[in-house]
C-alpha positions in Angstrom: -4.4 -21.9 3.1 -2.9 -25.1 1.7 -3.5 -24.0 -1.9 -1.7 -20.7 -1.2 1.2 -22.7 0.4 1.3 -24.9 -2.7 1.6 -21.7 -4.8 4.7 -20.8 -2.7 3.1 -18.2 -0.4 4.2 -17.8 3.2 1.3 -18.2 5.5 2.1 -16.4 8.8 -0.8 -18.0 10.6 0.5 -21.4 9.7 -2.8 -22.6 8.3 -6.5 -22.2 9.0 -6.8 -22.9 12.7 -9.3 -20.1 12.9 -11.4 -18.0 10.5 -8.6 -16.1 8.8 -5.4 -16.5 6.9 -2.5 -14.0 7.1 -0.4 -14.2 4.0 3.1 -12.6 4.0 3.8 -11.2 0.5 7.3 -9.9 1.3 9.0 -13.0 -0.2 6.9 -12.4 -3.4 8.1 -8.9 -3.7 4.8 -7.0 -3.6 3.0 -5.1 -0.8 -0.4 -6.0 0.7 -1.7 -2.5 -0.4 -1.1 -3.3 -4.1 -2.7 -6.8 -3.9 -5.6 -5.3 -1.9 -6.1 -2.8 -4.7 -6.0 -5.4 -7.5 -8.4 -7.6 -5.6 -10.8 -4.7 -5.0 -10.9 -4.1 -8.8 -12.1 -7.6 -9.4 -14.4 -7.7 -6.4 -12.5 -9.9 -4.1 -12.5 -8.4 -0.6 -9.5 -8.8 1.6 -7.4 -6.5 3.7 -3.8 -5.3 3.6 -2.1 -6.2 6.9 1.2 -5.8 8.6 3.2 -9.0 9.0 6.2 -9.8 11.3 9.3 -8.0 10.0 7.4 -5.1 8.4 9.2 -1.8 8.9 6.2 0.5 8.4 2.5 -0.1 8.9 2.0 2.4 6.0 3.4 -0.2 3.6 2.1 -3.5 5.0 3.7 -6.7 3.6 0.7 -9.0 3.8 -2.9 -9.6 3.3 -5.6 -10.9 5.7 -8.1 -13.2 4.1 -11.3 -13.9 6.1 -13.5 -17.0 5.5 -16.8 -16.3 7.3 -18.5 -14.4 4.5 -17.8 -17.3 2.1 -18.7 -20.1 4.5 -22.0 -18.2 5.3 -22.8 -18.5 1.5 -22.0 -22.2 1.5 -18.6 -22.3 0.0 -16.8 -25.7 0.3 -13.2 -26.6 0.4 -12.9 -26.8 -3.4 -14.4 -23.3 -3.7 -11.8 -21.9 -1.3 -9.1 -23.5 -3.5 -10.6 -21.6 -6.4 -10.5 -18.4 -4.3 -6.9 -19.0 -3.5 -6.1 -19.3 -7.2 -8.0 -16.1 -8.0 -6.0 -14.3 -5.4 -2.8 -15.8 -6.9 -3.9 -14.4 -10.3 -4.3 -11.0 -8.7 -0.8 -11.2 -7.2 0.7 -12.2 -10.5 -1.1 -9.3 -12.3 0.1 -6.9 -9.5 3.7 -8.1 -10.0 3.4 -7.6 -13.8 2.1 -4.0 -13.3 4.7 -3.3 -10.6 7.5 -4.4 -13.0 6.4 -1.6 -15.4 6.6 1.1 -12.6 9.6 3.3 -12.3 9.0 3.7 -8.5 7.4 1.5 -5.8 4.8 4.2 -5.0 1.2 3.0 -4.7 -0.1 6.0 -6.7 2.0 5.0 -9.7 1.0 1.4 -9.4 -2.7 2.4 -9.4 -2.3 4.7 -12.4 -0.5 2.0 -14.4 -3.1 -0.7 -13.5 -6.0 1.5 -14.7 -4.5 1.7 -18.2 -6.3 -0.1 -21.0 -3.4 -2.6 -21.3 -4.6 -4.4 -18.1 -8.4 -4.0 -18.5 -8.8 -7.3 -20.3 -6.9 -9.2 -17.6 -8.9 -7.5 -14.8 -12.1 -8.2 -16.6 -11.1 -11.9 -17.1 -10.3 -12.4 -13.4 -13.5 -10.5 -12.4 -15.6 -12.8 -14.6 -14.1 -15.8 -12.8 -15.0 -14.2 -9.5 -18.6 -13.6 -10.6 -18.9 -17.1 -12.0 -17.9 -18.6 -8.7 -19.9 -16.3 -6.5 -23.0 -16.6 -8.5 -23.2 -20.3 -7.7 -24.2 -19.4 -4.2 -27.0 -17.3 -2.6 -26.1 -13.8 -1.5 -26.4 -13.1 2.2 
């Protein structure tokens, strides 16, 4: 959570008092649905989630990040910092793709993201995810 805060994300949960982090992406100008989709493509599992102030649950403004799966594999604090930075890379890629869209529709975003132009960036982030995950046993 602190790494995300340091990267200028708004953490609705205020920190990591429990096993999850709720990150409000509204100030960043991207929806949780879009970030969830980018993360899925690079094999980071998190969930889109409504946050206070959202108008519609159909377009949630946040993401929910759970820690139990990673702690069960033995991730330490420095590993979670790397995860936060990988999520940040996904958000930045999402913002780049979104800037190329003529609408804010999720289907257009997905279509643009799957174009060859972004394949290298997705593969690069995915390789970093694999490199980190492969240091630990699978549950």
